[in-house]
Structures are given as structure tokens and as C-alpha cells.
C-alpha positions in Angstrom: -0.1 -0.4 0.0 1.4 3.8 -1.0 0.9 6.7 1.1 2.8 9.8 0.7 4.7 11.5 3.7 1.8 13.9 4.8 -0.9 10.8 4.5 1.7 8.9 6.7 2.0 11.6 9.0 -1.7 11.8 9.3 -2.1 7.8 9.8 0.2 8.0 12.7 -1.5 11.1 14.1 -4.6 9.4 13.9 -3.3 6.3 15.8 -2.0 8.7 18.6 -5.7 10.3 18.9 -7.4 6.9 19.1 -4.8 5.9 21.9 -5.7 9.2 23.6 -9.5 8.7 23.0 -9.3 4.9 24.6 -7.0 6.4 27.8 -9.9 9.1 28.0 -12.6 6.1 28.1 -10.7 4.3 30.8 -10.0 7.4 33.0 -13.8 8.5 32.8 -14.5 4.8 33.9 -11.9 5.2 36.8 -13.2 8.4 37.7 -16.9 7.1 37.9 -16.0 3.7 39.8 -14.7 6.0 42.7 -13.9 3.6 45.7 -14.3 6.5 48.3 -17.8 7.0 46.9 -18.4 3.5 46.8 -17.3 3.4 50.7 -19.4 6.1 51.7 -22.8 5.0 50.0 -22.3 1.4 51.5 -21.8 3.0 55.1 -24.9 5.5 54.4 -27.0 2.2 53.4 -25.8 0.2 56.5 -26.8 3.0 58.7 -30.5 3.0 57.6 -31.3 0.4 59.7 -29.9 1.9 62.5 -31.7 5.0 61.7 -35.2 3.1 61.7 -34.3 1.2 64.9 -33.4 4.8 66.5 -36.6 6.4 65.3 -39.0 3.5 66.4 -37.4 3.7 69.8 -37.6 7.6 70.3 -41.4 7.4 68.7 -42.3 4.3 71.1 -40.9 6.3 74.1 -42.5 9.5 73.2 -45.7 7.9 73.1 -45.5 6.1 76.0 -44.6 9.7 77.8 -47.7 11.2 76.0 -50.1 8.5 77.4 -48.8 8.9 81.1 -49.2 12.5 80.6 -52.8 12.0 79.6 -53.2 9.7 82.6 -51.7 12.1 85.1 -54.2 14.8 83.7 -57.0 12.6 84.2 -55.9 12.0 87.7 -55.5 15.6 88.4 -59.1 16.2 87.3 -60.5 13.3 89.5 -58.5 14.7 92.4 -60.0 18.3 91.9 -63.3 16.9 91.5 -62.7 14.7 94.8 -61.5 17.5 96.8 -64.5 19.6 95.8 -66.7 17.0 96.9 -64.8 16.5 100.2 -65.5 20.3 100.8 -69.2 20.3 99.9 -70.1 17.1 102.0 -71.4 17.0 105.6 -71.3 13.1 105.9 -68.2 12.1 108.0 -68.9 8.4 106.1 -68.7 10.2 103.0 -65.6 12.2 103.6 -63.8 9.1 104.6 -64.7 7.3 101.3 -63.9 10.3 99.4 -60.6 10.9 101.4 -59.6 6.9 100.7 -60.2 7.8 97.0 -58.0 11.0 97.4 -55.2 9.1 98.8 -55.4 6.2 96.2 -55.4 8.8 93.3 -52.5 10.5 95.1 -50.3 7.2 95.3 -51.4 6.6 91.6 -50.2 9.9 90.4 -47.0 9.5 92.4 -46.2 6.3 90.5 -47.3 7.8 87.1 -45.1 10.5 87.9 -42.1 8.3 88.7 -42.6 6.2 85.5 -42.5 9.4 83.5 -39.4 10.6 85.0 -37.8 7.3 84.4 -39.1 7.5 80.7 -38.2 10.9 80.2 -34.7 10.0 81.0 -34.9 7.1 78.4 -36.4 9.4 75.9 -33.4 12.2 76.3 -31.2 9.3 75.6 -33.3 8.0 72.5 -33.5 11.6 71.3 -29.6 11.8 71.4 -29.0 8.7 69.8 -31.1 9.6 66.9 -30.0 13.1 66.5 -26.2 11.4 66.4 -27.3 8.8 63.7 -29.0 11.8 61.7 -26.2 14.2 61.8 -23.5 11.3 60.9 -26.0 10.5 57.7 -26.1 14.0 56.9 -22.2 14.2 57.0 -22.3 11.2 54.5 -24.5 12.8 52.5 -22.6 15.7 52.2 -19.5 13.8 51.6 -21.3 11.4 48.9 -22.6 14.7 47.2 -19.3 16.6 47.1 -17.6 13.5 45.7 -20.4 13.0 43.1 -19.9 17.0 42.1 -16.2 16.6 41.7 -16.6 13.4 39.4 -19.4 15.0 37.3 -16.7 17.9 36.9 -13.9 15.6 36.1 -16.1 13.5 33.8 -17.3 16.6 32.1 -13.6 18.0 31.7 -12.6 14.7 29.9 -15.8 14.3 27.9 -15.0 17.7 26.4 -11.3 16.9 25.6 -12.6 13.7 24.1 -15.1 15.9 22.0 -12.2 18.1 21.0 -10.0 14.8 19.9 -12.9 13.3 18.1 -13.2 16.7 16.0 -9.6 16.3 15.2 -9.7 12.9 14.3 -12.2 13.6 11.3 -9.8 16.2 9.9 -6.9 13.9 10.5 -8.8 10.8 9.1 -9.7 12.9 5.8 -6.2 12.8 5.0 -6.0 9.2 4.6 -7.2 7.1 1.8 -10.1 5.0 2.3 -8.5 1.8 1.5 -5.8 2.3 3.9 -8.2 3.9 6.4 -10.3 0.5 6.2 -7.4 -1.5 7.0 -6.4 0.6 10.2 -9.9 0.3 11.6 -9.8 -3.4 11.4 -6.4 -3.9 12.9 -7.2 -1.0 15.6 -10.1 -2.9 16.6 -7.9 -5.5 18.2 -4.4 -4.0 18.7 -2.5 -0.9 17.9 -2.5 -0.3 14.0 0.4 1.7 13.3 4.1 2.1 14.6 7.3 3.3 13.7 10.6 1.7 13.9 12.5 3.4 17.0 15.7 1.6 18.4 15.4 -1.3 16.1 11.8 -2.0 17.6 8.3 -1.7 16.5 6.6 0.8 18.5 3.2 -0.6 18.2 4.1 -3.9 19.9 7.4 -2.8 21.2 9.2 -6.1 19.8 12.8 -5.8 18.8 12.9 -6.9 15.2 15.9 -8.6 13.5 18.4 -6.9 11.1 16.9 -8.4 7.9 13.3 -7.2 8.8 14.6 -3.8 9.5 16.8 -3.7 6.0 13.5 -4.7 4.5 11.3 -1.8 6.1 14.0 0.7 5.6 14.6 0.0 2.1 10.8 0.4 0.9 10.1 3.7 -1.1 9.0 6.7 0.8 5.6 6.4 0.0 5.1 2.7 0.4 3.9 1.4 3.8 5.7 -1.4 5.8 4.3 -4.1 7.8 5.7 -5.4 11.3 6.6 -8.8 11.2 5.6 -9.6 14.5 2.0 -7.6 15.2 1.5 -6.6 11.4 0.9 -3.2 12.2 1.2 -0.5 9.5 4.8 0.8 9.7 5.0 4.7 8.6 8.6 6.5 8.0 
């Protein structure tokens, strides 16, 4: 196959652009698969169960406190009514019965208040635990969002670089004949398709060539493309 010097330069440039595009695709994949992001997302997911347990515990205790407060309110209402009845009765027998009921309600109120005091302590601790887990999740979310923003920024930068290279590729590819371009596309689908002889080695496969192979390649006409005997890449001058 024949290709003038400008065409050979364009062919080699085309291979460099494609190598760079391949590198950019790898970089985008590598950046997107952040180990730090995955670890944070895993930690956030794992904390979901703890959050549910902490919230359920807090809500249950809060409901228990609310019920006891309702019970205390009802006891207070009955006590007030009984005290009014006691003040209004003229019967000593009725007074004794009412006083007995007042004593029972007073004891009941004391018991409820002690229960409430204990539950309020538990509720305070449960609230602290819930707040701690919530704050930790908020911090994790903030870190995740920051990393995702950074990843998106880096990916967009790499994609922009890729779009510029793709535009350059169209210009460079237009300088290569369709026949050689077709061969190049077939080769590049499975291996580096273009190389040069540098320090007695093919730059495509990095294999050292024999003296005979090098003499054969260097003796070709300026516009004639050679082929690496090791990897079959097109050799340009």
C-alpha cells in the first residue's frame, strides 16, 4: 500500500488520537468508579437500619410519655373533683370514702410521675442517639454529594477533551485514503495499528526486529507502507 509522507504523518497522528481517546474512556470509567464514593454509599446504606431502629425507639418512648401525661391529667381532674366533693360533703362517712379515693389517686399520680421521670430519661438518651445517627447520615450525604460533584466535573472535563479529539480525528482521517483507513480500522479494533521503527523495535508492539526485517522496511520507497513482521501493524516513516 502506498501513502505519501503527509498521509503517513496523518495515519500516525490518527493512531495517537485513538490511543488518547481510549485512555480518556478508561479515565472516565476509573473516575466514575470511585472507591471512596462506594465506601461512603455503603456506610450510608448500612446506617439506614440503625436510623429506623433509633427513630422507632424514640417514637415509642415519646408515645409512652404522652400516654402517661394523659393519665396524670385525668388523675388531676379526678383529684380536683374529689377535693371539691370533700369540701362540700357534710357526711363523715362520705368524707372518709372520698378521702380514701383521694389517697389512692395521689398514690397513683406519684407512681405515674415516677414512671414519667424514668421514661423522660430514656427519651432524652433515645433523642441523642437519633440525633447522632441523623447528623452522621447528613455528613455522609454531604461527602457523597461533594464527591459526586467532583466526579461529574472531572468527567465533563474528560468528555470535553474527548469531543475535541474526535473533531481532530475527523480532520486527520480525511487525509488518509479509504483503503488504508479501512485496514487501519480493522487492525485497531484488536491491537495498535500503526507504528514506527525506533531503536530497532516496532513502537506498536515494542518487539525488537531482526536486522533483515529492519533492512527490508527501511529499503521501501518513501510512499510505501511497511508491515511489522511481529504484529502486522502498518509501519510509517
